C-alpha positions in Angstrom: 35.1 136.6 -121.6 37.9 139.0 -122.4 41.2 139.4 -120.6 40.1 142.8 -119.3 37.7 141.3 -116.8 40.4 139.0 -115.4 43.0 141.8 -115.2 40.6 144.2 -113.4 39.5 141.5 -111.0 43.2 140.8 -110.1 43.6 144.4 -109.0 40.2 145.3 -107.5 37.0 143.5 -106.8 33.8 144.9 -108.3 32.8 146.1 -104.9 36.1 148.0 -104.6 35.7 149.5 -108.0 32.2 150.7 -107.2 33.5 152.4 -104.0 36.1 154.3 -106.1 33.4 155.8 -108.4 31.4 158.9 -107.5 28.0 158.0 -108.7 25.5 160.8 -109.6 21.9 159.5 -109.1 23.4 156.0 -109.5 25.1 156.8 -112.8 28.5 157.6 -114.1 29.5 158.9 -117.6 31.4 156.4 -119.7 33.6 157.7 -122.6 34.2 155.0 -125.2 37.4 155.2 -127.2 38.8 153.1 -130.1 41.8 151.3 -128.6 43.6 151.3 -131.9 42.9 154.6 -133.5 42.3 156.5 -130.2 39.2 158.1 -131.7 36.5 159.0 -129.2 33.4 157.0 -130.3 30.6 157.8 -128.0 29.5 158.8 -124.5 26.9 156.9 -122.5 26.0 156.2 -118.9 26.7 153.2 -116.7 25.1 152.1 -113.5 26.4 149.5 -111.1 24.6 146.7 -113.0 25.8 147.7 -116.4 29.4 148.1 -115.1 29.1 144.6 -113.7 27.8 143.2 -116.9 30.6 145.0 -118.9 33.2 143.4 -116.7 31.7 140.0 -116.8 31.0 139.9 -120.6 34.0 141.9 -121.8 31.6 144.0 -123.9 30.0 147.3 -123.3 26.7 147.6 -121.4 25.0 150.9 -120.5 22.0 152.3 -118.8 19.5 154.1 -121.0 18.1 157.2 -119.2 15.3 157.6 -121.8 14.1 154.0 -121.7 15.1 153.3 -118.1 16.7 150.0 -118.9 20.0 148.3 -119.5 21.3 148.0 -123.1 24.0 145.9 -124.6 25.8 147.9 -127.3 25.4 146.1 -130.6 22.8 143.6 -129.4 20.6 144.4 -132.4 23.0 146.0 -134.9 25.9 143.6 -134.3 28.2 146.6 -133.7 29.4 145.2 -130.4 32.4 146.8 -128.6 35.0 144.4 -127.1 36.6 146.0 -124.0 40.4 146.1 -123.9 40.7 148.6 -121.0 38.5 150.2 -118.4 39.7 153.0 -116.2 38.2 155.7 -114.0 39.6 159.3 -113.7 41.4 161.0 -110.8 38.1 162.2 -109.3 36.3 158.9 -109.9 33.4 160.6 -111.7 34.1 159.4 -115.3 34.9 156.1 -116.9 37.2 155.6 -119.9 36.4 152.5 -121.9 38.8 151.5 -124.6 37.3 149.0 -127.1 37.7 147.2 -130.3 34.6 148.2 -132.2 32.8 145.7 -134.5 31.3 148.5 -136.6 30.1 152.1 -136.3 29.4 153.4 -132.8 26.7 155.9 -133.9 23.1 154.9 -134.8 23.4 157.1 -137.9 26.1 154.8 -139.3 29.0 157.2 -138.6 32.0 155.6 -137.0 31.8 158.1 -134.1 28.9 159.9 -132.5 31.1 163.0 -132.5 30.9 163.7 -136.3 29.2 167.1 -136.2 32.0 169.7 -136.3 31.4 173.2 -135.0 33.0 175.7 -137.4 33.8 179.4 -137.0 36.5 179.0 -134.4 39.3 181.7 -134.4 42.0 181.0 -136.9 45.6 181.1 -135.9 48.0 183.2 -138.0 50.6 181.4 -140.1 53.3 182.8 -137.8 51.5 181.2 -134.7 51.0 177.9 -136.5 54.7 177.9 -137.5 55.9 178.6 -134.0 53.7 175.9 -132.5 54.8 173.5 -135.1 58.4 174.1 -134.4 57.9 173.8 -130.6 56.1 170.5 -130.9 58.0 169.0 -133.9 60.1 166.7 -131.7 57.3 165.2 -129.7 54.9 164.8 -132.6 57.3 163.6 -135.3 56.5 160.0 -134.9 52.7 160.4 -134.9 52.3 163.2 -137.4 50.7 161.0 -140.0 48.6 158.9 -137.7 45.5 160.5 -139.1 46.2 159.0 -142.5 46.2 155.5 -141.0 43.1 156.3 -139.1 41.3 157.6 -142.2 42.4 154.5 -144.2 40.9 152.3 -141.5 37.6 154.3 -141.5 37.4 154.1 -145.3 38.0 150.3 -145.2 35.2 150.0 -142.7 32.9 152.0 -144.8 33.5 149.7 -147.7 32.8 146.6 -145.6 29.7 148.0 -143.7 28.2 150.3 -146.4 26.3 152.4 -143.8 23.3 154.0 -145.5 23.7 157.8 -146.1 27.5 157.9 -145.8 29.3 159.7 -148.6 32.0 157.0 -148.7 29.4 154.3 -149.2 28.0 156.4 -152.1 31.4 156.4 -153.8 32.0 152.7 -153.4 28.4 152.0 -154.6 29.0 154.1 -157.7 32.3 152.4 -158.5 35.8 153.4 -159.7 34.7 155.7 -162.5 32.9 158.0 -160.0 35.9 157.9 -157.6 38.2 158.8 -160.5 35.9 161.7 -161.6 36.0 163.1 -158.0 39.8 162.9 -158.0 39.9 164.8 -161.2 37.5 167.5 -159.8 39.5 167.8 -156.6 42.8 168.0 -158.4 41.4 170.8 -160.6 40.1 172.7 -157.5 43.5 172.2 -155.9 45.3 173.8 -158.9 42.9 176.7 -158.9 43.4 177.4 -155.1 47.2 177.3 -155.6 47.0 179.7 -158.6 44.9 182.0 -156.5 47.5 181.9 -153.7 44.7 181.1 -151.2 46.3 178.8 -148.6 43.1 178.4 -146.6 41.3 177.1 -149.7 44.3 175.1 -150.7 44.4 173.3 -147.4 40.7 172.3 -147.8 41.1 171.2 -151.4 44.3 169.1 -150.8 42.5 167.4 -147.9 39.6 166.5 -150.2 42.0 165.3 -152.8 43.9 163.1 -150.3 40.7 161.6 -149.0 39.5 160.6 -152.5 42.9 159.2 -153.2 42.6 157.0 -150.1 39.2 155.9 -151.3 40.7 154.9 -154.7 43.5 152.9 -152.9 40.9 151.0 -150.9 38.9 150.3 -154.0 42.0 148.9 -155.7 43.1 147.1 -152.5 46.4 148.9 -152.6 47.6 149.6 -149.0 48.8 153.0 -148.1 51.9 151.3 -146.6 52.9 150.3 -150.1 52.8 153.9 -151.2 54.9 155.0 -148.2 57.4 152.2 -148.9 57.7 153.3 -152.5 58.3 156.9 -151.4 60.9 155.7 -148.9 62.6 153.6 -151.6 62.8 156.5 -154.0 64.4 158.8 -151.5 66.7 156.3 -149.8 70.1 157.7 -149.4 73.0 155.6 -150.8 75.1 154.0 -148.0 78.7 155.0 -147.5 81.3 152.3 -147.1 
């Protein structure tokens, strides 16, 4: 049993927790978030029994509306989710479950169920982007590269799990020669975008290039931290006596 169960029980009994939740037809939405990367993994529903089982076992249990039965996340796939924190919102009508996932959350093999991006949103002008960046630079300075650490973690998980149909799995299966070929292609496309003075295209191509470089680092088992340390060493200012 995880510590989360004991911690919650010290504050509120199960009966008290249930009283604080606004159930809708006996159910409450539960948003599942990776406790380390902060990525939203999935949304499912809990009823009183699945909440009780989640607290008792320290792993996520839900209620399937389609099958009309309880289900233990990862019971068949092995992709269980160990709960580190369980909270309800200010209105008591939504749960937030922070977990340590043991594999992808989505049945498709994707890390998160929210992997289908909707494109076509209005684009901000460069002036607006610059102003917002300056306004928030102080608050975001420490975490501005968190996405690289998150992506490194996802790529490492892809190499371990090899989910069928995932592009990263395809790269690892094909090996280093395929990865290097893709890096060459993306580097060439980055050069073309820069020569064309197309910053929108350049942003996309540089993102593709950085992703494939991270795949290469994982294939060679060279941590991104080592790269950051090397950059830091190169630009270290000499100390003054």
